[in-house]
C-alpha positions as CSV (number, residue, x, y, z in Angstrom):
1,M,90.7,74.6,91.6
2,P,89.9,77.9,93.4
3,Y,88.5,77.7,97.0
4,R,86.2,80.4,98.6
5,I,87.3,81.1,102.4
6,T,84.8,83.3,104.9
7,I,86.9,85.1,107.4
8,Q,85.1,87.3,110.0
9,L,87.4,90.1,111.2
10,S,86.6,91.8,114.6
11,G,88.0,95.1,116.0
12,V,89.5,96.3,112.7
13,D,89.9,99.7,111.0
14,P,86.3,100.5,109.3
15,A,88.2,102.5,106.7
16,A,90.5,99.2,105.6
17,P,88.9,96.4,107.4
18,A,90.9,93.6,105.3
19,E,94.1,95.6,105.0
20,A,96.0,93.5,107.4
21,V,95.0,89.9,105.9
22,T,95.6,91.1,102.5
23,A,99.1,92.5,103.2
24,A,99.7,89.0,105.2
25,L,98.6,86.9,102.1
26,R,100.7,89.1,99.5
27,K,103.8,88.5,101.6
28,A,103.3,84.8,101.9
29,G,102.8,84.9,98.0
30,V,99.7,83.7,98.1
31,R,97.3,84.4,94.8
32,F,93.9,85.3,95.9
33,E,91.0,87.8,95.1
34,V,88.8,89.7,97.4
35,E,84.9,89.4,96.0
36,T,83.2,91.2,98.6
37,I,83.7,93.0,102.1
38,E,80.3,93.2,104.2
39,R,79.9,94.8,107.6
40,I,77.9,92.4,109.7
41,P,76.0,93.1,113.2
42,Q,77.6,92.2,116.3
43,A,76.3,89.3,118.0
44,G,73.9,90.8,120.5
45,A,73.4,94.2,118.7
46,E,70.5,95.2,116.8
47,A,71.0,95.7,113.0
48,K,70.4,99.1,111.9
49,P,69.1,98.6,108.3
50,S,70.7,101.0,105.7
51,G,67.4,100.6,103.6
52,P,64.2,98.9,103.2
53,G,64.6,95.2,104.1
54,Q,68.3,95.5,104.4
55,A,70.4,94.3,107.7
56,A,73.9,94.0,106.3
57,T,76.0,96.4,104.3
58,S,78.1,94.7,101.4
59,S,80.1,96.5,98.7
60,A,82.4,95.3,95.9
61,A,85.8,95.0,97.0
62,P,88.2,97.6,95.7
63,A,90.7,96.9,92.7
64,P,93.9,94.9,93.2
65,R,97.1,96.8,93.8
């Protein structure tokens, strides 16, 4: 049975925000799939909408290597 885990990463490279986590999971032999990677506003910071009615930026995860 698969599980979904949500992890919030702070202070990461915006070009590859989940690279360290995915590398660690691969090294440990964990089978996983990244569904989405979202940029969320920092606590106390005003969100800058990227379009009408949008506060967070979301995109599909890149294809597995």
